[in-house]
Short mmCIF file of the C-alpha atoms (twelve columns), coordinates in Angstrom:
data_MODEL
# 
_entry.id   MODEL 
# 
loop_
_atom_site.group_PDB 
_atom_site.id 
_atom_site.type_symbol 
_atom_site.label_atom_id 
_atom_site.label_alt_id 
_atom_site.label_comp_id 
_atom_site.label_asym_id 
_atom_site.label_seq_id 
_atom_site.Cartn_x 
_atom_site.Cartn_y 
_atom_site.Cartn_z 
_atom_site.pdbx_PDB_model_num 
ATOM 1  C CA . MET A 1  -14.056 4.117   -5.202  1 
ATOM 2  C CA . THR A 2  -13.703 0.393   -5.450  1 
ATOM 3  C CA . LEU A 3  -13.465 -1.237  -8.564  1 
ATOM 4  C CA . PRO A 4  -13.132 -5.044  -8.339  1 
ATOM 5  C CA . ARG A 5  -10.328 -6.941  -10.233 1 
ATOM 6  C CA . ASN A 6  -10.887 -10.543 -9.894  1 
ATOM 7  C CA . GLY A 7  -10.731 -10.696 -6.039  1 
ATOM 8  C CA . LEU A 8  -8.890  -6.898  -6.495  1 
ATOM 9  C CA . HIS A 9  -10.671 -4.464  -4.478  1 
ATOM 10 C CA . ASN A 10 -8.483  -1.473  -4.730  1 
ATOM 11 C CA . ASN A 11 -9.652  2.866   -3.436  1 
ATOM 12 C CA . GLU A 12 -8.486  4.848   -6.127  1 
ATOM 13 C CA . GLU A 13 -8.886  4.695   -10.181 1 
ATOM 14 C CA . ALA A 14 -7.206  2.313   -11.793 1 
ATOM 15 C CA . THR A 15 -4.840  4.479   -13.535 1 
ATOM 16 C CA . ALA A 16 -4.432  6.871   -10.270 1 
ATOM 17 C CA . GLY A 17 -1.341  7.314   -9.228  1 
ATOM 18 C CA . PRO A 18 2.088   7.587   -10.669 1 
ATOM 19 C CA . PRO A 19 2.485   3.811   -9.795  1 
ATOM 20 C CA . VAL A 20 -0.033  2.388   -11.243 1 
ATOM 21 C CA . GLN A 21 0.737   3.841   -14.521 1 
ATOM 22 C CA . ALA A 22 4.667   3.170   -14.209 1 
ATOM 23 C CA . ILE A 23 3.633   0.056   -13.523 1 
ATOM 24 C CA . GLY A 24 0.827   -0.919  -16.156 1 
ATOM 25 C CA . THR A 25 -2.190  -1.943  -14.887 1 
ATOM 26 C CA . ALA A 26 -3.258  -2.644  -10.651 1 
ATOM 27 C CA . ARG A 27 -3.637  -6.640  -11.735 1 
ATOM 28 C CA . GLU A 28 0.304   -7.014  -13.223 1 
ATOM 29 C CA . MET A 29 1.727   -3.940  -10.186 1 
ATOM 30 C CA . TRP A 30 0.506   -6.491  -7.091  1 
ATOM 31 C CA . PRO A 31 1.036   -10.524 -6.263  1 
ATOM 32 C CA . PRO A 32 -1.007  -12.951 -6.632  1 
ATOM 33 C CA . ASP A 33 -4.418  -13.216 -4.583  1 
ATOM 34 C CA . THR A 34 -4.225  -9.952  -3.966  1 
ATOM 35 C CA . GLN A 35 -7.534  -9.254  -2.294  1 
ATOM 36 C CA . GLN A 36 -7.407  -5.435  -1.447  1 
ATOM 37 C CA . VAL A 37 -5.545  -2.092  -2.005  1 
ATOM 38 C CA . SER A 38 -6.196  0.411   -0.460  1 
ATOM 39 C CA . TRP A 39 -4.526  3.897   -0.107  1 
ATOM 40 C CA . GLU A 40 -4.240  6.918   3.056   1 
ATOM 41 C CA . GLY A 41 -3.206  9.931   1.752   1 
ATOM 42 C CA . ASP A 42 0.602   8.648   0.276   1 
ATOM 43 C CA . ALA A 43 0.288   4.851   2.753   1 
ATOM 44 C CA . VAL A 44 -0.714  2.477   0.304   1 
ATOM 45 C CA . VAL A 45 -1.520  -1.311  2.547   1 
ATOM 46 C CA . VAL A 46 -1.625  -4.473  0.078   1 
ATOM 47 C CA . LYS A 47 -4.479  -7.432  1.831   1 
ATOM 48 C CA . GLY A 48 -4.247  -10.538 1.045   1 
ATOM 49 C CA . GLY A 49 -6.349  -13.700 0.388   1 
ATOM 50 C CA . ARG A 50 -2.588  -15.339 2.299   1 
ATOM 51 C CA . PRO A 51 -0.033  -15.170 3.463   1 
ATOM 52 C CA . PHE A 52 2.042   -12.965 0.838   1 
ATOM 53 C CA . ASP A 53 6.000   -14.320 0.681   1 
ATOM 54 C CA . LEU A 54 9.194   -12.655 -0.521  1 
ATOM 55 C CA . PRO A 55 9.236   -12.735 -3.791  1 
ATOM 56 C CA . ASP A 56 5.858   -10.546 -2.604  1 
ATOM 57 C CA . PHE A 57 6.869   -8.041  -1.012  1 
ATOM 58 C CA . ASP A 58 10.057  -8.168  -4.055  1 
ATOM 59 C CA . GLN A 59 7.330   -7.390  -6.218  1 
ATOM 60 C CA . VAL A 60 5.409   -4.068  -4.481  1 
ATOM 61 C CA . GLN A 61 9.253   -2.974  -3.389  1 
ATOM 62 C CA . ALA A 62 9.902   -2.994  -6.912  1 
ATOM 63 C CA . ALA A 63 7.307   -0.954  -7.778  1 
ATOM 64 C CA . PHE A 64 7.645   2.240   -4.908  1 
ATOM 65 C CA . PRO A 65 11.337  2.213   -5.430  1 
ATOM 66 C CA . GLY A 66 13.220  4.948   -2.089  1 
ATOM 67 C CA . ARG A 67 10.417  3.285   -0.067  1 
ATOM 68 C CA . ARG A 68 9.502   1.278   3.932   1 
ATOM 69 C CA . VAL A 69 8.111   -1.007  2.320   1 
ATOM 70 C CA . THR A 70 6.824   -3.802  5.014   1 
ATOM 71 C CA . LEU A 71 5.480   -7.362  5.729   1 
ATOM 72 C CA . ASP A 72 3.432   -8.879  7.950   1 
ATOM 73 C CA . GLY A 73 2.015   -11.781 7.335   1 
ATOM 74 C CA . ASP A 74 -1.289  -11.388 5.165   1 
ATOM 75 C CA . VAL A 75 -0.760  -6.491  4.857   1 
ATOM 76 C CA . ILE A 76 2.171   -4.985  2.900   1 
ATOM 77 C CA . THR A 77 2.664   -1.892  4.113   1 
ATOM 78 C CA . VAL A 78 4.084   0.386   1.138   1 
ATOM 79 C CA . TRP A 79 4.963   3.732   4.394   1 
ATOM 80 C CA . PRO A 80 4.634   7.753   3.374   1 
ATOM 81 C CA . ARG A 81 7.383   9.365   2.005   1 
ATOM 82 C CA . PRO A 82 8.719   11.862  3.980   1 
ATOM 83 C CA . GLY A 83 7.078   14.654  5.158   1 
ATOM 84 C CA . THR A 84 4.175   13.323  3.848   1 
ATOM 85 C CA . GLY A 85 3.257   13.473  7.060   1 
ATOM 86 C CA . PRO A 86 1.454   15.077  10.113  1 
ATOM 87 C CA . ALA A 87 3.680   18.022  11.209  1 
ATOM 88 C CA . ALA A 88 5.653   17.794  14.258  1 
ATOM 89 C CA . ASP A 89 4.576   20.694  15.208  1 
ATOM 90 C CA . GLU A 90 1.210   19.028  15.203  1 
ATOM 91 C CA . PRO A 91 -0.228  17.511  18.236  1 
ATOM 92 C CA . HIS A 92 -1.087  14.262  18.756  1 
ATOM 93 C CA . GLU A 93 -1.342  11.196  20.797  1 
ATOM 94 C CA . PRO A 94 1.864   9.867   22.674  1 
ATOM 95 C CA . PHE A 95 1.756   6.222   22.524  1 
ATOM 96 C CA . GLY A 96 -0.181  3.900   23.630  1 
ATOM 97 C CA . GLY A 97 -4.087  6.522   23.632  1 
ATOM 98 C CA . ALA A 98 -3.773  9.901   25.641  1 
ATOM 99 C CA . GLN A 99 -3.747  9.283   29.431  1 
# 
């Protein structure tokens, strides 16, 4: 589901998931100039209208304690918790795609 919130688009309900409930509203949780927040399973991708800076990164990291969070320009990614990705015994393509 997509909910516009002053330029914020979210593919989940504003009250869904422990991080949003623990922090408050989606508007309080995300850095200024956040344009889109999407959940892919346990991962979260935050896209900004400008490159994010370290205070933005720190804000998202504080909302997801114990999780790996990375910053790449205008994208902050909260990576899935260990053990929530594909099972190790599932077939997958090697790095770079099928050979």
